[in-house]
FIKEMAR-838008 format. One line per 5 residues: number of its first residue (from 1); their letters; for each residue x, y, z of C-alpha. Coordinates in Angstrom, 3 decimals. Layout:
NUM> A> X/Y/Z  ...
# end
This chain:
1> XXXXX> 26.777/187.669/49.041  30.373/188.675/49.371  29.372/191.970/50.919  27.945/189.994/53.875  30.950/187.799/53.958
6> XXXXX> 33.349/190.704/54.123  31.280/192.341/56.819  30.939/189.074/58.723  34.672/188.411/58.432  35.524/191.866/59.713
11> XXXXX> 33.094/191.533/62.572  34.593/188.167/63.561  38.056/189.661/63.288  37.067/192.531/65.546  35.786/190.004/68.087
16> XXXXX> 38.852/187.741/67.698  41.758/190.097/67.215  43.670/190.704/70.397  46.627/188.304/69.840  50.237/189.077/69.199
21> XXXXX> 49.764/187.870/65.635  46.775/186.955/63.571  47.261/185.540/60.065  44.281/185.751/57.749  44.508/183.973/54.442
26> XXXXX> 42.536/184.725/51.314  39.214/182.979/51.049  38.639/179.584/49.493  35.602/179.221/47.258  33.600/176.048/47.746
31> XXXXX> 33.671/174.153/44.418  29.928/173.562/44.680  29.204/177.348/44.620  26.560/178.049/41.989  28.241/179.882/39.138
36> XXXXX> 24.893/181.445/38.298  24.866/183.167/41.739  28.450/184.358/42.422  31.514/185.366/40.459  34.483/185.814/42.815
41> XXXXX> 36.219/188.364/40.600  39.378/189.813/42.136  38.347/190.208/45.776  41.449/189.804/48.083  42.601/190.323/51.667
46> XXXXX> 46.180/191.588/51.773  48.292/191.958/54.913  50.107/195.342/54.783  51.649/195.096/58.260  51.374/193.009/61.419
51> XXXXX> 48.174/194.780/62.395  46.769/196.080/59.087  44.685/194.192/56.511  43.456/195.696/53.228  40.402/194.349/51.455
56> XXXXX> 40.020/195.291/47.797  38.788/194.040/44.445  35.525/193.312/42.728  33.008/190.469/42.625  29.539/189.881/41.141
61> XXXXX> 26.303/188.791/42.638  24.303/187.368/39.707  20.907/187.135/41.474  19.083/189.321/43.979  19.368/188.020/47.520
66> XXXXX> 16.831/188.883/50.127  14.649/187.336/52.795  14.565/184.079/50.819  18.314/183.532/51.112  19.738/182.184/54.342
71> XXXXX> 23.241/183.116/55.425  24.799/180.526/57.654  28.037/181.799/59.278  30.308/179.816/61.533  33.662/179.846/63.239
76> XXXXX> 35.454/176.571/63.514  38.488/175.841/65.774  40.992/173.054/65.091  41.196/170.652/67.990  44.927/169.964/68.578
81> XXXXX> 44.275/166.502/69.899  42.088/165.172/67.047  43.080/167.538/64.206  39.395/168.090/63.414  37.604/171.410/63.264
86> XXXXX> 34.847/171.991/65.798  32.207/174.694/65.636  32.651/177.385/68.335  30.084/179.986/67.026  27.300/179.950/64.443
91> XXXXX> 24.646/182.338/63.098  21.801/181.653/60.758  20.000/184.787/59.429  18.559/186.041/56.185  20.690/187.996/53.720
96> XXXXX> 18.826/191.181/54.593  19.202/190.696/58.337  22.977/190.243/57.979  23.388/193.301/55.769  21.179/195.642/57.647
101> XXXXX> 21.969/194.815/61.305  25.743/195.429/60.971  26.516/198.851/62.375  30.292/198.632/62.831  32.031/197.411/59.628
106> XXXXX> 29.618/197.749/56.721  29.130/201.529/57.120  32.868/201.943/56.729  33.013/199.568/53.787  30.188/201.483/52.089
111> XXXXX> 32.345/204.559/52.100  35.007/202.872/49.942  32.719/200.759/47.776  29.638/200.844/45.535  27.514/198.791/47.985
116> XXXXX> 23.870/199.772/48.070  22.753/201.922/51.045  21.891/200.440/54.396  18.339/199.120/54.513  18.398/197.859/50.899
121> XXXXX> 16.549/194.562/50.573  16.839/192.462/48.519  20.510/192.988/47.918  20.539/193.676/44.132  22.524/191.690/41.679
126> XXXXX> 25.436/193.514/40.243  29.203/194.006/40.181  30.566/195.375/43.486  33.969/196.893/44.154  35.810/197.616/47.427
131> XXXXX> 38.644/200.102/47.027  41.268/199.417/49.674  39.211/199.048/52.888  41.710/199.214/55.676  41.054/197.035/58.707
136> XXXXX> 43.368/197.547/61.696  43.687/194.529/63.974  43.452/195.318/67.704  46.211/194.389/70.144  44.302/191.807/72.202
141> XXXXX> 42.664/188.618/70.917  40.114/186.834/73.136  40.578/183.428/71.461  43.114/180.895/72.351  45.996/180.355/69.929
146> XXXXX> 45.335/177.923/67.112  43.851/177.433/63.694  40.347/178.672/62.850  38.173/178.767/59.771  35.449/181.421/59.188
151> XXXXX> 32.738/179.826/57.070  30.019/181.469/55.047  27.248/179.483/53.384  24.309/180.919/51.436  21.266/178.694/50.734
156> XXXXX> 18.001/179.437/48.960  15.084/176.993/49.065  17.548/174.162/49.949  19.779/175.007/46.984  23.444/175.728/47.820
161> XXXXX> 24.356/179.094/46.346  27.703/180.094/47.855  30.410/178.754/50.116  33.460/180.632/51.310  36.105/179.862/53.931
166> XXXXX> 38.786/182.085/55.459  41.581/180.255/57.277  42.889/182.164/60.324  45.809/181.357/62.614  46.255/182.962/66.059
171> XX> 49.747/183.074/67.558  50.854/184.469/70.934
# end
């Protein structure tokens, strides 16, 4: 559910972004993502200035996703001593919970997209488009400098549906 991922990513960015510079890379699609569930289309995150990101493009959800789909979201931080990524935050909710509890980012995204209205469950299959959602990064960033990965996994009845990762670097 890329809609959830975009919303989740923006929420994490809001919570993280207070650094002198935050670099967000485009997502990486897990090669084990079920092609019968998700088509990544052209969805991209573009940095327009030091503090402005623009999210635009289209993607397809090829199956309805509701209470039966789990969304496991995590933030991993790279340990500078070991070089390994360690989990610093995690959330495990249903697709509907993730889409319908977000009150900060998704309402704004819905204004520049064809997302279904808040409260829709299950999230219907279809082709979705975001038309230049502008996300301004705040000045302060409550995380230490370093490399992070925002991870989104979607699972239904033990079957892996979708995996996305966004690398983020925080500099002071």
